[in-house]
C-alpha positions as CSV (number, residue, x, y, z in Angstrom):
1,M,0.0,0.0,0.0
2,E,3.0,2.2,0.3
3,F,3.2,2.3,-3.5
4,L,-0.4,3.5,-3.8
5,D,0.3,6.3,-1.2
6,Q,3.1,7.5,-3.4
7,I,0.9,7.5,-6.5
8,W,-1.9,9.2,-4.7
9,T,0.3,12.2,-3.8
10,Y,0.4,13.0,-7.5
11,V,-3.2,12.0,-8.4
12,E,-4.9,13.8,-5.4
13,P,-4.3,17.4,-6.6
14,V,-5.7,16.5,-10.1
15,W,-8.7,14.7,-8.6
16,A,-9.4,17.7,-6.3
17,W,-9.2,20.1,-9.3
18,L,-11.6,18.0,-11.3
19,M,-14.0,17.6,-8.4
20,A,-14.1,21.4,-7.8
21,G,-15.4,21.7,-11.3
22,L,-18.0,19.0,-10.8
23,D,-19.2,20.6,-7.5
24,S,-19.7,23.9,-9.2
25,S,-21.8,22.4,-12.1
26,S,-25.5,22.0,-12.3
27,H,-25.1,18.4,-11.0
28,G,-23.3,19.7,-7.9
29,A,-25.6,22.6,-7.1
30,G,-26.3,22.8,-3.4
31,G,-22.9,21.4,-2.3
32,S,-23.4,17.7,-3.1
33,V,-23.3,16.0,-6.5
34,N,-26.4,14.4,-7.8
35,W,-24.6,11.2,-8.8
36,L,-27.8,9.4,-10.0
37,M,-28.7,12.0,-12.5
38,L,-25.1,12.4,-13.6
39,G,-24.6,8.7,-13.9
40,V,-27.8,8.2,-16.0
41,Q,-26.9,11.1,-18.3
42,M,-23.3,10.0,-18.8
43,G,-24.3,6.3,-19.0
44,V,-26.8,6.8,-21.8
45,I,-24.5,9.1,-23.8
46,A,-21.6,6.7,-23.3
47,V,-23.5,3.6,-24.4
48,V,-24.8,5.2,-27.5
49,M,-21.3,6.6,-28.4
50,A,-19.6,3.2,-27.7
51,L,-22.1,1.5,-30.0
52,L,-21.4,4.0,-32.8
53,M,-17.6,3.9,-32.4
54,P,-16.2,1.8,-35.3
55,S,-12.7,1.2,-33.8
56,Y,-10.8,2.2,-30.8
57,G,-8.7,4.6,-32.9
58,A,-11.7,7.0,-32.8
59,I,-11.7,7.2,-29.0
60,L,-10.6,10.9,-28.8
61,I,-13.2,12.0,-31.4
62,F,-16.0,10.1,-29.7
63,T,-14.8,11.5,-26.3
64,V,-15.1,15.0,-27.6
65,A,-18.4,14.3,-29.2
66,S,-19.7,12.8,-25.9
67,V,-18.7,15.9,-24.0
68,I,-20.4,18.1,-26.6
69,V,-23.6,16.1,-26.4
70,H,-23.3,16.2,-22.6
71,V,-23.1,20.1,-22.7
72,V,-26.1,20.2,-25.0
73,V,-28.1,17.9,-22.7
74,D,-27.1,20.0,-19.6
75,Q,-28.4,23.2,-21.3
76,V,-31.6,21.7,-22.8
77,L,-32.8,19.5,-19.8
78,P,-33.8,22.5,-17.6
79,M,-35.7,24.0,-20.6
80,V,-37.6,20.7,-21.0
81,Q,-38.2,19.9,-17.4
82,N,-38.9,23.4,-15.9
83,G,-39.6,25.6,-18.9
84,A,-36.5,27.6,-18.2
85,S,-35.2,30.1,-20.7
86,F,-32.2,29.4,-22.8
87,A,-28.8,30.3,-21.3
88,M,-25.4,30.0,-22.8
89,P,-23.0,27.8,-20.8
90,P,-20.5,29.8,-18.7
91,V,-17.5,29.3,-21.1
92,T,-15.5,32.0,-19.5
93,D,-15.6,30.4,-16.1
94,M,-12.6,28.2,-15.2
95,L,-14.8,26.0,-13.0
96,Y,-16.9,25.2,-16.0
97,W,-13.8,24.0,-17.9
98,Q,-12.8,21.9,-14.9
99,Y,-16.3,20.3,-15.1
100,L,-15.7,19.6,-18.8
101,A,-12.4,18.1,-18.0
102,F,-14.0,15.8,-15.5
103,A,-16.7,14.9,-18.1
104,G,-14.0,14.3,-20.7
105,L,-12.0,12.0,-18.4
106,A,-15.1,10.1,-17.4
107,Y,-16.1,9.6,-21.0
108,L,-12.6,8.5,-22.0
109,V,-12.6,5.8,-19.3
110,G,-16.3,4.9,-19.8
111,L,-16.0,4.6,-23.6
112,T,-12.8,2.5,-23.3
113,V,-14.6,0.0,-21.0
114,L,-17.8,-0.1,-23.0
115,F,-15.8,-0.5,-26.3
116,I,-14.0,-3.5,-24.8
117,I,-17.3,-5.0,-23.7
118,K,-18.8,-4.3,-27.1
119,S,-15.8,-6.0,-28.8
120,I,-16.3,-9.1,-26.7
121,I,-20.0,-9.3,-27.0
122,L,-20.4,-8.2,-30.7
123,P,-17.4,-9.5,-32.6
124,R,-17.3,-8.6,-36.3
């Protein structure tokens, strides 16, 4: 476990930076993250993108596309649920970019795992 403690000293600042962005997002409003809503949203987007991904070489393109779809869903969902007016995402806010970095890392890992599962279950 000593080895993991050494690794965690380098990973912990990055993790704290990513979580600060997530806490400031619409999923983290009120101080705690709504993991269920975030998980369902990310899960549905990741499953669809993993099924559309033709090869693992396209992982970066599909990760960026997943983040773009995630941002669109984040902006449209309040309009559909609550009848809110359209608002541009806060692209000048550093915490928003931290949130997008968290989403990008989550989609990168999620798409990798789902593509491996897809390759095992649906061989060509």
